[in-house]
C-alpha atoms as one frame of an Amber mdcrd trajectory, in Angstrom:
protein
 -48.594  22.563 -27.716 -47.450  19.006 -27.061 -50.113  16.332 -27.168 -49.652
  13.282 -24.956 -51.677  10.153 -25.666 -53.614   8.560 -22.786 -51.553   5.366
 -23.087 -48.296   7.315 -22.880 -49.562   9.261 -19.874 -50.557   6.017 -18.161
 -47.147   4.544 -18.922 -45.411   7.608 -17.457 -47.550   7.516 -14.312 -47.007
   3.782 -13.823 -43.285   4.159 -14.354 -43.138   6.969 -11.795 -44.893   4.770
  -9.227 -42.631   1.843  -9.969 -39.484   3.891  -9.614 -40.484   5.697  -6.435
 -42.252   2.874  -4.617 -45.263   5.018  -3.751 -47.952   3.629  -1.499 -50.323
   1.514  -3.518 -47.701   0.501  -6.094 -46.602  -3.126  -6.207 -43.127  -2.026
  -5.074 -44.146  -0.300  -1.892 -42.109  -1.317   1.159 -43.452  -4.340   2.980
 -45.070  -3.816   6.356 -43.966  -7.226   7.636 -42.759  -6.556  11.222 -40.104
  -9.290  10.956 -38.220  -7.153   8.416 -37.420  -4.639  11.144 -34.883  -7.186
  12.477 -32.781  -6.756   9.338 -30.343  -3.979   8.453 -28.258  -3.232   5.373
 -24.540  -2.424   5.435 -23.731   0.088   2.730 -20.339   0.208   1.029 -19.221
   3.107   3.198 -19.931   1.085   6.338 -23.171   2.897   7.201 -25.978   0.701
   8.549 -29.488   1.528   7.268 -32.941  -0.031   7.400 -33.749  -2.993   5.175
 -36.311  -1.908   2.543 -37.583  -4.500   0.026 -38.966  -1.670  -2.118 -35.405
  -0.750  -3.077 -34.821  -4.281  -4.332 -37.952  -3.966  -6.455 -36.757  -0.636
  -7.852 -33.417  -2.172  -8.856 -35.197  -5.074 -10.603 -37.530  -2.661 -12.382
 -34.610  -0.605 -13.672 -33.069  -3.759 -15.106 -36.323  -4.559 -16.959 -36.549
  -0.974 -18.223 -32.972  -1.160 -19.509 -33.890  -4.185 -21.657 -37.509  -3.567
 -22.644 -37.703   0.228 -22.603 -39.966   2.600 -20.706 -43.177   1.048 -22.009
 -42.524  -2.043 -19.872 -43.285   0.002 -16.761 -46.998  -0.145 -17.595 -46.925
  -3.889 -18.224 -48.837  -5.928 -15.664 -46.535  -8.868 -16.433 -43.456  -6.830
 -15.480 -45.118  -5.571 -12.287 -46.143  -9.063 -11.233 -42.754 -10.519 -12.150
 -40.941  -7.769 -10.265 -43.047  -8.367  -7.151 -42.413 -12.118  -7.396 -38.650
 -11.713  -7.850 -38.518  -9.280  -4.940 -40.224 -11.849  -2.715 -37.765 -14.512
  -3.882 -34.788 -12.309  -2.981 -36.223 -11.318   0.417 -37.031 -14.932   1.302
 -33.529 -16.061   0.301 -31.944 -13.398   2.490 -34.174 -14.263   5.441 -33.308
 -17.964   5.124 -29.602 -17.089   5.290 -30.174 -15.047   8.447 -33.337 -16.426
  10.102 -32.695 -14.539  13.346 -32.186 -11.178  11.681 -28.992  -9.164  11.395
 -27.017  -6.982   9.011 -26.761  -7.849   5.316 -24.124  -6.308   3.056 -25.425
  -4.518  -0.029 -23.257  -6.742  -2.262 -24.928  -9.859  -0.853 -28.350  -8.438
  -1.708 -27.251  -7.669  -5.260 -25.844 -11.189  -5.625 -29.255 -12.597  -4.694
 -30.957 -10.339  -7.250 -28.671 -11.739  -9.961 -29.468 -15.307  -8.903 -33.220
 -14.645  -8.848 -33.158 -13.180 -12.364 -31.110 -16.079 -13.721 -33.228 -18.762
 -12.050 -36.363 -17.000 -13.247 -35.201 -17.357 -16.853 -34.740 -13.590 -17.349
 -31.250 -13.953 -18.790 -31.192 -10.706 -20.782 -32.368  -8.719 -17.768 -29.805
 -10.474 -15.554 -27.073  -9.592 -18.044 -28.133  -5.931 -18.014 -28.081  -5.963
 -14.216 -24.604  -7.541 -14.098 -23.220  -5.036 -16.597 -24.684  -2.151 -14.614
 -23.107  -3.446 -11.384 -19.729  -3.823 -13.040 -19.929  -0.346 -14.564 -20.754
   1.219 -11.204 -17.982  -0.783  -9.548 -15.409   0.526 -12.036 -16.692   4.074
 -11.596 -16.356   3.839  -7.806 -12.859   2.381  -8.028 -11.818   5.116 -10.459
 -13.209   7.824  -8.199 -11.334   6.397  -5.212  -8.052   6.228  -7.094  -8.448
   9.829  -8.281  -9.534  11.330  -4.977  -7.196   9.366  -2.714  -7.388  10.057
   0.992  -9.108   7.840   3.518 -12.498   7.699   1.838 -14.855   4.899   0.899
 -17.544   5.857  -1.620 -16.606   9.501  -1.033 -17.153   9.256   2.732 -14.131
   9.815   5.037 -13.213   6.608   6.868 -11.396   6.592  10.191  -9.447   3.676
  11.631  -8.307   2.976  15.181  -4.552   2.405  15.507  -3.157   1.707  19.000
  -6.207   3.348  20.543  -5.856   6.472  18.381  -8.474   7.356  15.764  -7.018
   8.640  12.499  -8.060   8.773   8.821  -7.372   5.685   6.744  -4.213   6.148
   4.676  -5.932   5.293   1.423  -2.912   6.239  -0.666  -0.685   3.732   1.148
  -3.387   1.060   0.931  -3.653   1.521  -2.833   0.116   1.600  -3.301   0.586
  -1.541  -1.194  -1.858  -3.484  -3.370  -0.270  -2.109  -6.531   3.290  -3.053
  -5.534   2.113  -6.496  -4.371   0.848  -7.127  -7.896   4.039  -6.039  -9.669
   5.406  -8.612 -12.095   2.099 -10.501 -12.113   0.162  -9.317 -15.189  -2.638
 -11.833 -14.603  -3.881 -10.152 -11.406  -6.154  -7.121 -10.989  -5.249  -4.661
  -8.192  -8.645  -2.917  -8.424 -10.380  -6.196  -7.712  -8.472  -6.637  -4.454
  -9.052  -3.008  -3.488 -12.789  -3.328  -4.086 -13.058  -6.506  -2.002 -11.057
  -4.905   0.817 -13.077  -1.710   0.996 -16.306  -3.707   1.034 -15.445  -5.054
   4.480 -14.215  -1.814   6.073 -16.327   0.346   8.327 -16.016   3.479  10.436
 -13.669   2.967  13.387 -12.277  -0.351  12.121  -9.067  -1.404  13.962  -5.970
  -1.164  11.786  -5.202  -4.826  12.483  -8.504  -5.703  10.832  -7.611  -3.605
   7.781  -4.447  -5.685   7.316  -6.441  -8.903   7.692  -9.033  -7.688   5.183
  -6.281  -7.118   2.618  -5.009 -10.680   2.973  -8.486 -12.223   2.954  -9.558
 -10.196  -0.088  -6.603 -11.486  -2.116  -6.828 -15.022  -0.719 -10.380 -15.521
  -2.003  -9.096 -14.921  -5.551  -6.452 -17.675  -5.492  -8.930 -20.179  -6.913
  -9.501 -17.786  -9.836  -5.806 -17.555 -10.694  -2.809 -19.092  -8.866  -0.909
 -15.823  -9.314  -3.021 -14.368  -6.503  -1.179 -16.728  -4.140   1.942 -14.566
  -4.546  -0.087 -11.365  -4.128  -1.620 -12.717  -0.915   1.816 -13.687   0.404
   3.152 -10.181  -0.253   0.212  -8.581   1.539   0.759 -10.961   4.455   4.428
  -9.944   4.457   3.393  -6.343   5.075   1.511  -7.440   8.188   4.435  -9.624
   9.352   6.884  -6.745   8.925   4.690  -4.512  11.048   4.507  -7.140  13.795
   8.247  -7.900  13.824   9.563  -4.343  13.409   6.872  -2.496  15.340   6.235
  -0.099  12.463   5.118  -0.124   8.856   7.757  -0.874   6.233   7.400  -1.467
   2.503   9.224  -4.141   0.546  11.508  -1.424  -0.861  12.350  -0.311   2.683
  13.605  -3.813   3.509  16.675  -3.273   1.318  18.081  -1.444   4.352  15.754
  -2.496   7.167  16.756  -6.172   7.083  20.419  -5.327   7.721  19.513  -2.769
  10.396  17.008  -4.931  12.266  18.740  -8.335  12.149  21.306  -7.713  14.943
  18.591  -6.254  17.142  16.258  -9.216  16.589  18.986 -11.745  17.415  19.936
  -9.881  20.594  16.286  -9.677  21.582  15.893 -13.451  21.140  18.936 -14.012
  23.365  17.626 -11.559  25.956  14.269 -13.294  26.378  15.921 -16.725  26.561
  14.843 -18.203  23.240  18.158 -18.107  21.366  21.547 -19.565  22.268  23.920
 -16.941  23.672  26.567 -18.245  21.246  24.674 -16.567  18.387  25.682 -13.234
  19.865  29.342 -14.044  19.089  28.704 -13.910  15.348  29.431 -10.801  13.295
  25.746  -9.863  13.182  26.296  -6.813  10.984  27.999  -8.968   8.348  25.225
 -11.559   8.441  22.543  -8.882   8.321  24.153  -7.384   5.221  24.011 -10.822
   3.549  20.210 -11.044   3.796  18.386 -10.844   0.459  14.967  -9.159   0.825
  14.003  -9.944  -2.792  13.789 -13.620  -1.831  10.702 -12.805   0.211   8.860
 -12.561  -3.116   9.392 -16.265  -3.819   6.772 -17.259  -1.272   3.287 -18.384
  -2.127   0.586 -17.759   0.451   0.440 -21.234   1.970   4.215 -21.464   2.459
   4.508 -18.082   4.157   1.419 -18.606   6.311   2.843 -21.953   7.472   6.138
 -20.326   8.477   4.244 -17.605  10.337   1.918 -20.011  12.148   4.445 -22.684
  13.139   8.082 -21.690  12.765   8.764 -18.027  13.568   9.942 -17.397  17.133
   7.368 -15.803  19.441   8.002 -13.347  22.259   5.342 -14.314  24.794   6.167
 -11.255  26.907   5.074  -8.847  24.171   1.421  -8.912  23.170   0.290  -8.415
  19.587  -3.382  -8.784  18.604  -4.079 -10.651  21.831  -1.215 -13.154  21.487
   2.567 -13.292  21.610   4.502 -11.193  19.088   6.462 -12.933  16.350   9.768
 -11.142  15.934  11.295 -13.075  13.037  11.050 -12.212   9.336  11.479 -14.814
   6.566  15.108 -13.994   5.726  16.163 -13.510   9.346  14.502 -16.846  10.122
  16.590 -18.642   7.494  19.750 -16.922   8.736  19.000 -17.900  12.341  18.676
 -21.544  11.247  21.938 -21.256   9.276  23.737 -19.750  12.280  22.673 -22.671
  14.455  24.026 -25.112  11.866  27.365 -23.289  11.587  28.092 -22.865  15.299
  31.015 -25.329  15.305  32.491 -24.305  11.952  35.907 -22.612  11.751  34.635
 -19.845   9.456  31.257 -19.484  11.102  30.077 -16.398   9.220  31.097 -17.808
   5.837  29.426 -21.152   6.480  26.301 -19.499   7.894  25.945 -17.383   4.743
  26.476 -20.497   2.631  23.768 -22.386   4.520  21.506 -19.330   4.339  21.819
 -19.116   0.565  20.695 -22.691  -0.056  17.819 -22.396   2.430  16.477 -19.011
   1.360  16.536 -19.927  -2.346  14.652 -23.174  -1.608  17.455 -25.188  -3.192
  17.484 -27.195   0.036  15.165 -27.226   3.013  16.012 -28.622   6.424  13.625
 -30.874   8.302  11.094 -29.480  10.762  13.166 -30.139  13.940  16.053 -28.147
  12.458  13.812 -25.269  11.430  12.184 -25.264  14.868  15.260 -25.604  17.036
  18.424 -24.520  15.227  20.051 -21.650  17.104  17.931 -22.145  20.218  18.938
 -23.595  23.586  17.636 -27.002  22.511  19.309 -27.560  19.150  17.545 -30.825
  18.383  18.330 -31.258  14.689  17.351 -34.892  14.192  13.976 -35.953  12.856
  13.803 -39.602  13.893  14.827 -41.556  16.987  14.866 -45.221  17.930  13.898
 -45.913  21.520  13.816 -49.111  23.540  10.918 -49.890  25.849  11.699 -52.141
  28.781   9.312 -55.001  29.451   8.013 -53.639  32.755   5.667 -50.932  33.964
   8.444 -48.484  34.935  10.005 -48.842  31.492   6.722 -48.214  29.724   5.957
 -45.001  31.618   9.541 -43.759  31.269   9.262 -44.346  27.514   6.023 -42.384
  27.472   7.813 -39.432  29.059  10.834 -39.605  26.730   8.765 -40.001  23.591
   6.413 -37.191  24.608   9.415 -34.866  24.996  10.766 -35.966  21.617   7.399
 -35.246  20.016   7.232 -31.866  21.746  10.422 -30.788  19.996   9.348 -32.176
  16.588  11.103 -35.531  16.767   9.624 -38.754  15.467  10.258 -42.131  17.057
  10.058 -45.883  16.590  10.171 -48.477  19.358  12.105 -51.675  19.820  12.332
 -54.245  22.587  10.096 -57.002  23.992   7.039 -54.772  24.304   7.397 -52.859
  21.063   4.856 -54.913  19.080   2.179 -54.584  21.753   3.138 -50.905  22.218
   2.677 -50.089  18.546  -0.536 -52.118  18.206  -2.424 -50.490  21.067  -4.235
 -47.147  21.171  -2.583 -43.949  19.935  -2.777 -42.264  23.343   0.365 -43.153
  25.384  -1.572 -43.702  28.611  -3.996 -45.968  26.746  -1.034 -47.951  25.418
   0.236 -48.513  28.960  -3.196 -49.496  30.255  -3.671 -51.946  27.373  -0.258
 -53.496  28.095  -1.098 -53.821  31.795  -4.357 -55.596  30.997  -2.668 -58.097
  28.646
């Protein structure tokens, strides 16, 4: 027969209450009605009720891991656990005073902070190690199981109005290939951050954005993540320009196949000069080097996407016009515009393309904007003269506004130039100031 001491029995009973949050224990769920305004987003996207007792249980487990089972009967541990739970709850409520959904990771971050600020460094360390262990276990399970699952739960996405399972295998492979050649980066870290923000029925466009954002937040940790982020952004750009998913390996053939079609489309919608259609587009497409896409850091590629790629305003993509240029086709389009009057146009265009796409030389913004279009404004700076009368001033406003519209810069000369430059930045304000003088 096993004999159990009264103190051991009391410890076991107290520990049971602490771990289960029974009524009457210091970890029982709060009855504060304001807590009903808060919800918790689990890692699989499910939304559940916010229960402070679960925070207390997690804190208690951390204390037990450091001090052993006997700490469950300690009044100090019970009081400290209740205090730390209140600290965490108050911090979360301050962040969202009007209520709302809180991600489970955000709650765990606040538990870590509360333990550290409370001076419980050993307990905080145990809690951090436990979180990291569980994170690695989840990532390993996902990699082994594959399929569109998050934390073992099937996850569906909405793509063009159609609900389908998330292609988890492609998602994992995309992150893996984006990290190739960069030993400093951790693919699992990006995958974990991405899955944290996914939920049931998430639009596929949002999945692509989550990938980019997950990698972008790590750039400050290591600059190598800038290249990873750029490669993940490239996947999204390829989908937008081509109308279907394509990997970097696919671009070895897709660039050559798609380039003639993209140029003809630009001519059709009136953005590109018809003279570009007289080039040997197959030859130029074959000269494109997809591996040069990997030279981009995030900021450079995002800038090209935001400001330089041609946009088809007649085709909607994510609520805006669709960009139909890719990085290498963009550089070739600029090179074609520069080589229009050359005798060997294809040869010169390829030559220009090679120096642009390798970053050995980069044209000014007006050239990158306008080369190959109907308005081939290739100059950056202009000198204009402003006549010393009201008509001259307003005509100069019009001309300079048009120059600025197409990326030109300007300086003024003439009798009014000093007063023109010295007055307000707004052109109409300049004219009014001149009239008053």
